[in-house]
C-alpha positions as a Markdown table, in Angstrom:
| # | Residue | x | y | z |
|---|---|---|---|---|
| 1 | Met | -21.5 | 3.1 | 9.0 |
| 2 | Lys | -24.2 | 0.8 | 10.5 |
| 3 | Pro | -27.4 | 0.1 | 8.5 |
| 4 | Ile | -30.5 | 1.9 | 9.5 |
| 5 | Val | -32.8 | -0.4 | 11.4 |
| 6 | Ser | -36.4 | -0.3 | 10.1 |
| 7 | Ile | -39.4 | -0.7 | 12.4 |
| 8 | Phe | -41.0 | -2.7 | 9.6 |
| 9 | Ile | -40.0 | -6.3 | 9.7 |
| 10 | Leu | -40.4 | -6.8 | 6.0 |
| 11 | Ala | -38.2 | -3.9 | 5.2 |
| 12 | Ala | -35.5 | -5.1 | 7.5 |
| 13 | Leu | -35.6 | -8.5 | 6.0 |
| 14 | Ala | -35.4 | -7.1 | 2.5 |
| 15 | Ser | -32.4 | -4.8 | 3.3 |
| 16 | Ala | -30.3 | -7.5 | 5.1 |
| 17 | Pro | -29.2 | -9.4 | 2.0 |
| 18 | Leu | -28.3 | -6.1 | 0.2 |
| 19 | Phe | -26.2 | -4.9 | 3.0 |
| 20 | Ala | -24.5 | -8.3 | 3.3 |
| 21 | Gln | -23.5 | -8.2 | -0.4 |
| 22 | Thr | -22.2 | -4.7 | -0.4 |
| 23 | Ser | -20.4 | -4.6 | 2.9 |
| 24 | Asp | -16.6 | -5.4 | 2.9 |
| 25 | Asn | -15.5 | -8.5 | 4.7 |
| 26 | Ala | -14.0 | -7.4 | 8.0 |
| 27 | Glu | -11.8 | -10.4 | 8.4 |
| 28 | Ile | -10.3 | -10.0 | 4.9 |
| 29 | Glu | -9.7 | -6.3 | 5.7 |
| 30 | Arg | -7.9 | -7.3 | 9.0 |
| 31 | Met | -5.7 | -9.8 | 7.2 |
| 32 | Tyr | -4.9 | -7.3 | 4.5 |
| 33 | Asp | -3.9 | -4.7 | 7.2 |
| 34 | Glu | -1.7 | -7.4 | 8.8 |
| 35 | Asp | -0.1 | -8.2 | 5.5 |
| 36 | Gln | 0.8 | -4.6 | 4.8 |
| 37 | Ser | 1.9 | -3.8 | 8.4 |
| 38 | Ala | 4.2 | -6.8 | 8.5 |
| 39 | Arg | 6.1 | -5.3 | 5.5 |
| 40 | Lys | 6.6 | -1.8 | 7.1 |
| 41 | Val | 8.8 | -2.9 | 10.1 |
| 42 | Ala | 12.5 | -2.1 | 10.1 |
| 43 | Asn | 13.8 | -5.7 | 10.2 |
| 44 | Ile | 11.6 | -8.3 | 8.7 |
| 45 | Asn | 11.8 | -11.9 | 9.9 |
| 46 | Trp | 11.1 | -13.5 | 6.6 |
| 47 | Thr | 10.7 | -17.0 | 8.0 |
| 48 | Gln | 7.9 | -15.8 | 10.3 |
| 49 | Leu | 6.4 | -13.6 | 7.6 |
| 50 | Asn | 6.3 | -16.4 | 5.0 |
| 51 | Lys | 4.5 | -18.6 | 7.5 |
| 52 | Ala | 2.0 | -15.9 | 8.3 |
| 53 | Asp | 1.5 | -15.2 | 4.6 |
| 54 | Ser | 0.8 | -18.9 | 4.0 |
| 55 | Leu | -1.8 | -18.9 | 6.7 |
| 56 | Arg | -3.5 | -15.8 | 5.3 |
| 57 | Arg | -3.7 | -17.4 | 1.8 |
| 58 | Arg | -5.2 | -20.5 | 3.2 |
| 59 | Arg | -7.8 | -18.6 | 5.1 |
| 60 | Val | -8.7 | -16.5 | 2.0 |
| 61 | Asp | -9.2 | -19.7 | 0.1 |
| 62 | Glu | -11.7 | -20.9 | 2.7 |
| 63 | Leu | -13.5 | -17.6 | 2.5 |
| 64 | Leu | -13.6 | -17.8 | -1.3 |
| 65 | Asp | -15.0 | -21.4 | -1.1 |
| 66 | Ser | -17.7 | -20.2 | 1.3 |
| 67 | Asn | -18.7 | -17.2 | -0.9 |
| 68 | Lys | -17.6 | -14.6 | 1.7 |
| 69 | Val | -15.4 | -12.7 | -0.7 |
| 70 | Arg | -17.9 | -10.4 | -2.4 |
| 71 | Thr | -17.0 | -6.8 | -2.9 |
| 72 | Gly | -14.4 | -5.1 | -5.1 |
| 73 | Gln | -12.3 | -4.3 | -2.0 |
| 74 | Asp | -12.6 | -7.9 | -0.8 |
| 75 | Phe | -11.2 | -9.2 | -4.0 |
| 76 | Tyr | -8.5 | -6.5 | -4.2 |
| 77 | Arg | -7.3 | -7.3 | -0.6 |
| 78 | Ser | -7.4 | -11.0 | -1.3 |
| 79 | Ala | -5.4 | -10.4 | -4.5 |
| 80 | Met | -2.7 | -8.5 | -2.5 |
| 81 | Ile | -2.5 | -11.4 | 0.0 |
| 82 | Phe | -1.9 | -13.9 | -2.9 |
| 83 | Gln | 0.5 | -11.4 | -4.6 |
| 84 | His | 2.8 | -12.2 | -1.6 |
| 85 | Gly | 2.8 | -15.9 | -2.3 |
| 86 | Thr | 5.9 | -17.8 | -3.5 |
| 87 | Asp | 4.9 | -19.6 | -6.7 |
| 88 | Thr | 3.0 | -19.3 | -10.0 |
| 89 | Leu | -0.2 | -20.7 | -8.5 |
| 90 | Ala | -0.3 | -17.8 | -6.1 |
| 91 | Ser | 0.5 | -15.1 | -8.7 |
| 92 | Ala | -2.0 | -16.6 | -11.1 |
| 93 | Lys | -4.7 | -16.4 | -8.4 |
| 94 | Ala | -3.7 | -12.8 | -7.7 |
| 95 | Ile | -4.3 | -11.9 | -11.3 |
| 96 | Lys | -7.7 | -13.7 | -11.3 |
| 97 | Leu | -8.8 | -12.0 | -8.1 |
| 98 | Met | -7.7 | -8.5 | -9.3 |
| 99 | Arg | -9.7 | -8.9 | -12.5 |
| 100 | Gln | -12.8 | -9.8 | -10.4 |
| 101 | Ala | -12.1 | -6.8 | -8.2 |
| 102 | Leu | -12.1 | -4.5 | -11.2 |
| 103 | Glu | -15.3 | -6.0 | -12.6 |
| 104 | Leu | -17.0 | -5.2 | -9.4 |
| 105 | Asp | -15.4 | -1.8 | -8.6 |
| 106 | Ser | -13.5 | 0.1 | -11.3 |
| 107 | Thr | -12.0 | 2.5 | -8.6 |
| 108 | Val | -9.7 | -0.1 | -7.0 |
| 109 | Asn | -6.0 | 0.5 | -7.6 |
| 110 | Lys | -5.2 | -1.1 | -11.0 |
| 111 | Trp | -1.5 | -1.1 | -10.2 |
| 112 | Leu | -1.9 | -4.4 | -8.4 |
| 113 | Leu | -3.1 | -6.1 | -11.6 |
| 114 | Ala | 0.0 | -4.9 | -13.5 |
| 115 | Ala | 2.2 | -6.0 | -10.6 |
| 116 | Ala | 0.5 | -9.4 | -10.4 |
| 117 | Ile | 0.9 | -10.0 | -14.2 |
| 118 | Asp | 4.6 | -8.9 | -14.0 |
| 119 | Arg | 5.3 | -11.2 | -11.0 |
| 120 | His | 3.6 | -14.1 | -12.7 |
| 121 | Leu | 5.7 | -13.7 | -15.8 |
| 122 | Met | 8.9 | -13.3 | -13.7 |
| 123 | Arg | 8.1 | -16.6 | -11.8 |
| 124 | Lys | 7.7 | -18.3 | -15.2 |
| 125 | Gly | 11.2 | -17.0 | -16.2 |
| 126 | Met | 9.7 | -14.6 | -18.7 |
| 127 | Pro | 10.3 | -10.9 | -19.1 |
| 128 | Gln | 7.8 | -8.6 | -17.4 |
| 129 | Ile | 5.8 | -6.1 | -19.5 |
| 130 | Tyr | 4.8 | -3.2 | -17.2 |
| 131 | Gly | 8.0 | -2.8 | -15.1 |
| 132 | Thr | 6.8 | -3.3 | -11.5 |
| 133 | Gln | 9.3 | -5.9 | -10.4 |
| 134 | Tyr | 12.8 | -5.2 | -9.1 |
| 135 | Val | 15.4 | -7.8 | -8.0 |
| 136 | Met | 18.5 | -7.7 | -5.8 |
| 137 | Met | 21.6 | -8.9 | -7.7 |
| 138 | Gly | 23.6 | -10.9 | -5.2 |
| 139 | Gln | 23.3 | -10.8 | -1.4 |
| 140 | Asn | 25.0 | -7.4 | -1.1 |
| 141 | Gly | 24.4 | -6.3 | -4.6 |
| 142 | Lys | 22.3 | -3.6 | -6.2 |
| 143 | Trp | 18.6 | -3.5 | -7.0 |
| 144 | Gln | 17.8 | -3.8 | -10.7 |
| 145 | Arg | 14.6 | -3.7 | -12.7 |
| 146 | Tyr | 13.8 | -7.3 | -13.7 |
| 147 | Gln | 14.2 | -7.9 | -17.4 |
| 148 | Ile | 11.4 | -6.3 | -19.4 |
| 149 | Asp | 9.8 | -6.7 | -22.9 |
| 150 | Thr | 9.2 | -3.0 | -23.7 |
| 151 | Thr | 7.2 | -3.8 | -26.8 |
| 152 | Lys | 4.1 | -5.2 | -25.1 |
| 153 | Val | 2.8 | -2.2 | -23.2 |
| 154 | Thr | 3.0 | 1.5 | -24.0 |
| 155 | Asp | 4.0 | 4.2 | -21.4 |
| 156 | Gln | 0.4 | 5.5 | -21.6 |
| 157 | Glu | -0.9 | 2.0 | -20.6 |
| 158 | Arg | 1.6 | 2.0 | -17.8 |
| 159 | Arg | 0.2 | 5.3 | -16.6 |
| 160 | Asp | -3.3 | 4.0 | -16.9 |
| 161 | Tyr | -2.2 | 1.2 | -14.4 |
| 162 | His | -0.4 | 3.7 | -12.1 |
| 163 | Val | 3.0 | 2.3 | -13.1 |
| 164 | Glu | 6.0 | 4.5 | -13.8 |
| 165 | Thr | 7.0 | 5.1 | -17.4 |
| 166 | Leu | 10.2 | 3.4 | -18.6 |
| 167 | Ala | 12.2 | 6.5 | -18.0 |
| 168 | Glu | 10.7 | 6.9 | -14.5 |
| 169 | Gln | 11.6 | 3.3 | -13.8 |
| 170 | Leu | 15.3 | 4.0 | -14.3 |
| 171 | Val | 15.0 | 6.9 | -11.9 |
| 172 | Lys | 13.3 | 4.6 | -9.4 |
| 173 | Glu | 16.0 | 2.0 | -9.9 |
| 174 | Arg | 18.7 | 4.5 | -9.0 |
| 175 | Arg | 16.6 | 5.6 | -6.0 |
| 176 | Met | 16.3 | 2.1 | -4.7 |
| 177 | Asn | 20.1 | 1.9 | -4.5 |
| 178 | Leu | 20.4 | 5.0 | -2.4 |
| 179 | Arg | 21.1 | 4.7 | 1.3 |
| 180 | Pro | 18.0 | 4.5 | 3.5 |
| 181 | Ile | 17.0 | 7.2 | 6.1 |
| 182 | Leu | 16.9 | 4.5 | 8.7 |
| 183 | Glu | 20.6 | 4.0 | 8.4 |
| 184 | Tyr | 21.3 | 7.6 | 9.4 |
| 185 | His | 18.7 | 7.5 | 12.2 |
| 186 | Gln | 20.0 | 4.3 | 13.7 |
| 187 | Ala | 23.4 | 5.8 | 14.1 |
| 188 | Gly | 22.2 | 7.3 | 17.4 |
| 189 | Lys | 20.4 | 10.3 | 15.9 |
| 190 | Ser | 17.3 | 11.9 | 17.5 |
| 191 | Val | 14.1 | 12.2 | 15.4 |
| 192 | Asp | 14.7 | 16.0 | 15.3 |
| 193 | Glu | 18.2 | 15.5 | 14.0 |
| 194 | Thr | 16.8 | 13.1 | 11.4 |
| 195 | Val | 14.1 | 15.7 | 10.4 |
| 196 | Ala | 16.8 | 18.3 | 9.8 |
| 197 | Phe | 19.0 | 15.8 | 7.9 |
| 198 | Ile | 16.1 | 14.9 | 5.6 |
| 199 | Arg | 15.5 | 18.5 | 4.8 |
| 200 | Ala | 19.1 | 19.1 | 4.0 |
| 201 | Glu | 19.3 | 16.0 | 1.7 |
| 202 | Val | 16.2 | 17.0 | -0.2 |
| 203 | Gln | 17.9 | 20.3 | -1.0 |
| 204 | Lys | 20.8 | 18.3 | -2.5 |
| 205 | Gly | 18.5 | 16.9 | -5.1 |
| 206 | Ala | 20.2 | 14.3 | -7.4 |
| 207 | Asn | 23.4 | 14.7 | -5.5 |
| 208 | Ser | 22.0 | 13.2 | -2.3 |
| 209 | Leu | 23.3 | 9.7 | -1.5 |
| 210 | Tyr | 20.2 | 9.0 | 0.6 |
| 211 | Asp | 16.7 | 8.2 | -0.6 |
| 212 | Val | 14.6 | 11.1 | 0.6 |
| 213 | Ser | 11.7 | 10.6 | -1.8 |
| 214 | Glu | 8.1 | 10.9 | -0.7 |
| 215 | Ala | 7.7 | 7.2 | -0.5 |
| 216 | Ala | 11.0 | 6.7 | 1.4 |
| 217 | Val | 10.2 | 9.3 | 4.0 |
| 218 | Asn | 6.8 | 7.8 | 4.4 |
| 219 | Ser | 8.2 | 4.3 | 4.8 |
| 220 | Phe | 10.7 | 5.5 | 7.4 |
| 221 | Gly | 7.8 | 7.1 | 9.3 |
| 222 | Tyr | 6.1 | 3.7 | 9.5 |
| 223 | Lys | 9.4 | 2.0 | 10.6 |
| 224 | Ile | 9.3 | 4.2 | 13.8 |
| 225 | Met | 5.5 | 4.1 | 14.2 |
| 226 | Ser | 6.0 | 2.1 | 17.5 |
| 227 | Asn | 6.7 | 5.6 | 18.9 |
| 228 | Pro | 3.9 | 7.7 | 17.3 |
| 229 | Ser | 5.0 | 10.9 | 19.0 |
| 230 | Glu | 8.2 | 10.7 | 17.0 |
| 231 | Ala | 6.8 | 9.2 | 13.8 |
| 232 | Val | 4.3 | 12.1 | 13.6 |
| 233 | Lys | 7.2 | 14.5 | 13.1 |
| 234 | Ile | 8.3 | 12.5 | 10.1 |
| 235 | Phe | 4.8 | 12.3 | 8.5 |
| 236 | Lys | 4.3 | 16.0 | 9.1 |
| 237 | Leu | 7.6 | 16.7 | 7.4 |
| 238 | Asn | 6.6 | 14.6 | 4.4 |
| 239 | Thr | 3.4 | 16.7 | 4.0 |
| 240 | Glu | 5.6 | 19.8 | 3.9 |
| 241 | Leu | 8.2 | 18.4 | 1.5 |
| 242 | Tyr | 5.6 | 16.8 | -0.8 |
| 243 | Pro | 2.4 | 18.9 | -0.4 |
| 244 | Thr | 0.7 | 17.5 | -3.4 |
| 245 | Gly | 1.1 | 13.8 | -2.3 |
| 246 | Phe | -2.3 | 12.5 | -1.1 |
| 247 | Asn | -0.6 | 9.6 | 0.6 |
| 248 | Thr | 1.5 | 11.9 | 2.8 |
| 249 | Phe | -1.6 | 13.4 | 4.4 |
| 250 | Asp | -3.2 | 10.0 | 4.6 |
| 251 | Ser | -0.3 | 8.6 | 6.7 |
| 252 | Tyr | -0.1 | 11.8 | 8.7 |
| 253 | Gly | -3.8 | 11.4 | 9.6 |
| 254 | Glu | -3.2 | 7.8 | 10.6 |
| 255 | Cys | -0.5 | 8.7 | 13.0 |
| 256 | Leu | -2.5 | 11.6 | 14.4 |
| 257 | Met | -5.3 | 9.1 | 15.1 |
| 258 | Lys | -2.9 | 7.0 | 17.1 |
| 259 | Leu | -2.1 | 10.1 | 19.2 |
| 260 | Asn | -5.9 | 10.8 | 19.6 |
| 261 | Arg | -5.4 | 14.2 | 17.9 |
| 262 | Lys | -8.9 | 13.9 | 16.3 |
| 263 | Lys | -9.3 | 17.4 | 14.8 |
| 264 | Glu | -5.9 | 17.4 | 13.2 |
| 265 | Ala | -6.5 | 13.8 | 11.9 |
| 266 | Ile | -9.8 | 14.9 | 10.3 |
| 267 | Ala | -8.0 | 17.8 | 8.6 |
| 268 | Ala | -5.3 | 15.6 | 7.3 |
| 269 | Tyr | -7.7 | 13.0 | 5.9 |
| 270 | Gln | -9.8 | 15.8 | 4.3 |
| 271 | Lys | -6.7 | 17.2 | 2.6 |
| 272 | Ser | -5.8 | 13.7 | 1.4 |
| 273 | Leu | -9.3 | 13.3 | -0.1 |
| 274 | Ser | -9.1 | 16.7 | -1.8 |
| 275 | Leu | -5.9 | 15.6 | -3.5 |
| 276 | Asn | -7.3 | 12.2 | -4.4 |
| 277 | Pro | -11.1 | 11.8 | -4.1 |
| 278 | Gln | -10.7 | 8.0 | -4.8 |
| 279 | Asn | -8.7 | 7.4 | -1.7 |
| 280 | Thr | -11.1 | 5.0 | 0.1 |
| 281 | Asn | -8.8 | 4.6 | 3.0 |
| 282 | Ala | -9.1 | 8.3 | 3.9 |
| 283 | Ser | -12.9 | 8.3 | 3.3 |
| 284 | Thr | -13.3 | 5.3 | 5.6 |
| 285 | Ala | -11.1 | 6.8 | 8.3 |
| 286 | Leu | -13.0 | 10.1 | 8.1 |
| 287 | Ala | -16.3 | 8.3 | 8.5 |
| 288 | Thr | -15.0 | 6.6 | 11.6 |
| 289 | Leu | -13.6 | 9.8 | 13.1 |
| 290 | Gln | -16.7 | 11.9 | 12.4 |
| 291 | Ala | -19.0 | 9.2 | 13.9 |
| 292 | Lys | -17.3 | 9.4 | 17.3 |
């Protein structure tokens, strides 16, 4: 939303610094979006991604030095960029930035602070305490939750930071070792065949060998987002399979926007907000759609 322009010069001058301090940095938002999008593709080129990550961290440092990182969302997005660093300097900075983010805005997703703390401990060769970090054992091995000291944090504290409980983490570990939907789809299946397959696998419950969880279906949708007319079928399916998941409707709305289906996108984002009023991505998207 653009600031209201006053006809009084003094009022305009007085309002400018306030707006500057409370408006999110558009460049940081763009870099954050690039950071997230780069991790949603089917086959990641890690050499290229690591180079791009490094450039983003360098630019965030420059923005920090010039005092252009100001809002809670600015610090949160900057923390995420440093979370994808490769050493303890980066993970320590992610922790610092997340703490600053929460001081400015208590509504930012606290999960990232828990994840940054865990990753920092892991990089120091110490056990994690929340349980956000999983590692691949061997090139073709299985995913395992990285070693954890279960005495430092309670399950209630984990929930407070949007982290799974210890029992839920074991379920997640099993799910991470299930076969991906993409494997089925890439065997020459149409998106309609894949939709039917996902429905059938969900019915199997714990007997399914494929990961058809809400997060997995959502992730698959993004992997085929280059063809939004196909991806939208996956996102719509996810809202039907998991109707209480705010993120399913958020992603559905995003895809509908790409297809210029404005009314449906607005409805999807409104549903997402009704399920999670703190979903700032949905509120921002709604404001953009309704301003057009």
